[in-house]
N, C-alpha and C positions, 0 to 999 in steps of 0.2 A: 758776691752777696752771701752772708753767713746767716743761716736760720738756726733757731733753737732746736737742738738735736732731738730732745725728747718730745717736743711738739711734733716734729716731723715723724718720729716713730708712731705717735698716736694717730696722726692723720693717715699714715699708710695702713696701720692696723684697722682703722675704720673702713677704708676702701676694701681691704681684703675680707673683712667680715661680711660686707654687703655682697661682694662678688661670690664669695664662698657659699653664703646662704642661698643665693639664687641658683647656683649650680647644684647644690644638694637638693633643692626643691624639685628641679627638673630631672635629676638623676634618680634612678631606681635600682634597687639591689638585684632584681632579676634581669635587668638590661645592662649587659656589659658593654657600655659605650664610653666608659672613662669619665663621664660627667660627675658621678658620685665621688670618685677618688680625687678628681681635680678639685671639687668643692671642699673635700676634707683637707686637701693640701692648702687651699686658701685659708681655711680656718686655722690650721696649724701655723701658717705664716703669720696670721693676725695675732695669735696667742704669743708667738715668739716676740713680735714687736711690742706687745703690751708688756712683756717681761722686760724688754730693753728700756721702756719708759720708766720703770721702777728702779733702774740701776742707781745705786747709791742711797736708795730709800728702803730697800729690803735686802735680804741676805743674798750672798753670791750664789748660793745653791738655786735660788729662784730666778734671779735676774741674769745669771750667766750660764750656769750649767743647764738648767731646765730650758731656758730661752733658746740657747743654741741647739739643744737637742730637738726642740720643737721645730726650729728652722731646718734642721737636717731631715726631720720627719716630713716636712712639707715637700722638700726635694725628692724624698722617697716616694711620696704619693704621686708627684708629677712623673716620676720614672715609670711606675707601674701603669699610669694612665696611657702611655704611648702604645704599648702592645694591646691593652684592653680595647682601645678604640678600634683596632683591627681584628678584634675577636680572638686574639692569641693569648696564650698563657703568659702572664707577667712574671718577672723574676722577683717574687715576693721576698724570698730569703736574702738575696743579694741586696735588694733595695733597702730593706730595713735593717740590714747589718750595719749600715753606716751610722744611723742615729744611736743604735745600741753601743757601738764602738766609741762614738764621740762622747756619749754620756759617761761611759766608764773612764775614758781618758781625762775628761775635764774634771771628774770627781777626784782623780788622783793628783791632778795638777792645780787644784782650786786655789792653793795658797801661793802659787807662782804667778807671774804676770806675762812676761814675754813668751815662755814655752806654751802657756795655756792659750794665748791668742794665736800663736802660729799653728798649733794643732787644730784649732777650730777652723782657721782659714784653709789649712791643707785639706781636711776632709770635705769641707764644703766645696772647695775648688774641684776635688776629684768627682764629687757628685754632679757638678755642672758639666764636667767633661763627659760623664756617662750620658746625661740628657742630650748633650750636643751630638754625640754619636748615634744615640737611639733616634733622634729626630731625623737624621739622614736615612737610617735604615728603614724607618716606618713612614717615609714620605709617600704620598699618593702620587702616582704617575700623572704628570701635568699639573699637579697642585702647587700651591705656594705657602700653605700654612706652616710647613716644616721650616721655612725660612724665618718666619716670625719666632718660632721656638729656638732656632739656632741663634738668632740675633739676641733673644732674651738671655740665653745661656752665655753668649759672648759678653754681653753687658755685665752680667753677674760676675764673670771671670775677671773683667776689667776692674770692677769695684773691689773684689777680693784682692786683686793685685795691688791696688792702692793701699789697702790696709797692711798687706805684707811688706810693701816698700817702706811704709812709715815705721812699722815695728822693727824691721831690720836696720833702719837708720838710727836706732837707739832712742826712739821717742814713742814707746808703746802707750804712754799715758795719754797721748793725743788721740788715741783711738778708743778711750773709755766712752761708754755710751752716755755719760752725763756731761761730756765736754762738747762745746759748740765751736767749730772752726770750719774753714772752707773744705778741708779734706772730709770731715764728717758729713757736711752738707751734700757734697758730691756723692759720697758713698751711699748715704741713705736714699738720695734721689735715684741713683742707679738701681738700688734695691726695689724702689717703688715701680720703676720701669720694668724690672724683671717680672714682678708679680703680674702686671697688666699684660705683658707679652706672653707669659706662660699660660694665663687663663684664656686669652683670646686665641692664642695659637692652638691650644688643645681643642677648644670649641670649634674652630674653623677646620682643624684636621678631622674631627668627627664628621662634620658636614661634608667635607670632600670625600671621605670614605663612603658615606651613604650615597652621595651622588654618583660616585664611581661604580658602586654595586648596582644601583638602579640602571645605569647605562649598560653595564655588562648584562644584566638580566634582560633588558629590552633588546639587546643585540645577540642574545644567545638562544638557540633552539632548546627548549626545555627537555625534549626527549633524547636527542643525540648529543647534547652539549656542544654541538658545532655552532659556528656563526650562522645566524638565520639569514633569510633572503636579503633583508636590508643591510645587514653587516657585511655580507660577502659582496654585495654590489658596491658598497662604499669602498671595500678593499680593491675591487676591480677598477674603480675610478682612480684610486691612488696609484695602482700599478700601471694603468694606461698613461697617466701623467708622467710617471717615472720613466717608462719606456720611451716616451716621446722626448723627454729631456736628455736621456742618456743614449738614445738611438740604439736601444737593445731590443731583441725580439721578445714577444710576449704571446703566449698561447693560452687558450682556455678550452675546457671540455665540459660538456653536459653529460652526466651519467644518469641512467635510468635503470633501476632494478627490473629485471625481466620477470613477468608473471607475478608481480607482487599482489595483485588483487586475488589471484588464486591461492596464494599463501594465506591471506586474511580469511578467505572464504573457507578454506580447508582446515586451518588450525586456530583461527580466532584472531582478534585484533591484538590481544596481549602478546601472542607469539609474533605477530607482525611487528610489534614494537621492539621485541627482542632482536628480530632480524635487522631492523633499521639501526639499532644501537651497535649490533655486531659489525655491520657493514661500515658504519661511520668510524668505529674504533680501528677496524682492520685497514681501511684506506688511509686514515690519518697517520697511523704508525708507519706506513710505508712511503709516505711522501718525503721529499727533500726538505731541508730546513726552510728555504724561502718560498716553498709552495703553500698554497692555501686551499682549503676545501670548506664548503658551507652547504647547508641544506637549503636547496632552492625552493622546494615545495613538494609535499607528498613523499614519493620515493625518488625524487630527482636531487642530484647533487651537482654543484658548480665547482669546477676545479680550475684554479688559476696557477699558471706555470710561468713565472718570470724568467727571462733569459733563455727561453726555450723556443726554437722554431717549430713549425707545424709538424715536420717529420719527426723531430725529437719528441714532441708531445704525443704523437701517434704511437711511437714505440713505448713511451712510459705508460700510457693508458692501457696498452696491450698487456704490459707486465702486470699492472694492477688487476686487470680483468682475469688473467690466468691465475694470479695469486688468490683472488677471491673465490674463483671456481674450485680451487684446491683446498679451501677452508670453509666447508659448509657449516651451517648452524646446527648444534646439537640441542634438541628440545626433548627432555625426558629420554625416551628410547628411540626417538625419531631423528633422522638426519635430513635436513632440508638443504637441497642443492641450491647454489646461488650463482647468478651471472648478471651482467649488466650490458646494456647497449650504450654506446657513447658517440657523441659528435664532437669533433675537434676542429678548432679554428681560432683565429685571433680576434674575432668579434662575437658578441653574444648572440646576435641574430643568426649569423652563419652557423655557429655551433648548434643552436636550437634546430635549425633546418637539417643539419647533418644528423642530429639525433633521431629525428623522425625517419630519415632515410635508412639509418641503421636498424631501426625497429621494423621497418617495412622489408628490409633485406633478410629478415629471418631471426633477428635478435641475437644475443650473445656474440656481438661483433662490434667493431668501431668503424666509423666512416670519416674520412677527411673531407671537410667542406672545400668546395672549389671557389675560385675568385668570382665566378659569375652566379 
């Protein structure tokens, strides 16, 4: 089925204007969530397609040079939207170097046909490759929005490939924007699909990023930046299941800072907070790659040691205890000595019981829970 090419361009432009306007309305300059730049990309896309509809009715400067430069500008806005969504600094100069270069080259080649078309396709093709790569780099863990973006970039690459193939076959006139044929119909339809996928993909990516941050905040202790009680217990469940499947040992330890109430009473709660942060950082830095630690509550920490039997866990916890003892907290001109009591076992209840045995045994020690 062959559709009127310029009518298709006009329809796609209308869709892009509506989508772009909506995104600009919800996007704000002070909120770097990528919605404003995505909306600007949609409007640039729409203006480019409006220029294409006027091909043959207005000058080549407007309907080809400016229109393709606007199309490249749209891809540049999509490019900077990807890192903006994640709160990272976007490559402004690199992204917008493409439309500047394209505009300059098309101005030089305006009186040619095949070279002009090939240059436009080549630079737009390169921009789509950049978006394809950035979509993978900025994917949210466990998310799917980046797949929509990658599919959109892939479709755009396919459409540009069709144009290049026709041009290289010696029929560049068939790709004029005022010519209606099956190749043009397919090419413009793919362009419309690209716009829809880029817009929805970027919006969904922003949503996935927000949901991921909210989940991280909900599972992160705000003081120590360690996993909180809920998060570390979820990790424990996962490790228990893995240990059962793989038939590997798993040990856990409950750590409790000794005399922490006295530290708060003597030096104040702000110093107590510094002590907790110091202990969390010190212990986390000295764990093995597969080990996990979380703040279980107050001055208690839960340590998960995959692939470690009880005796190995007891030795590791003893090393951590000695290390913490040798690295007291420095507050102003005061030195606050630190130690912890620990209970070690392969079950949370046993470890908790062993912890209280360690505290009753005089503190600054660790106790191995027994099977009974």
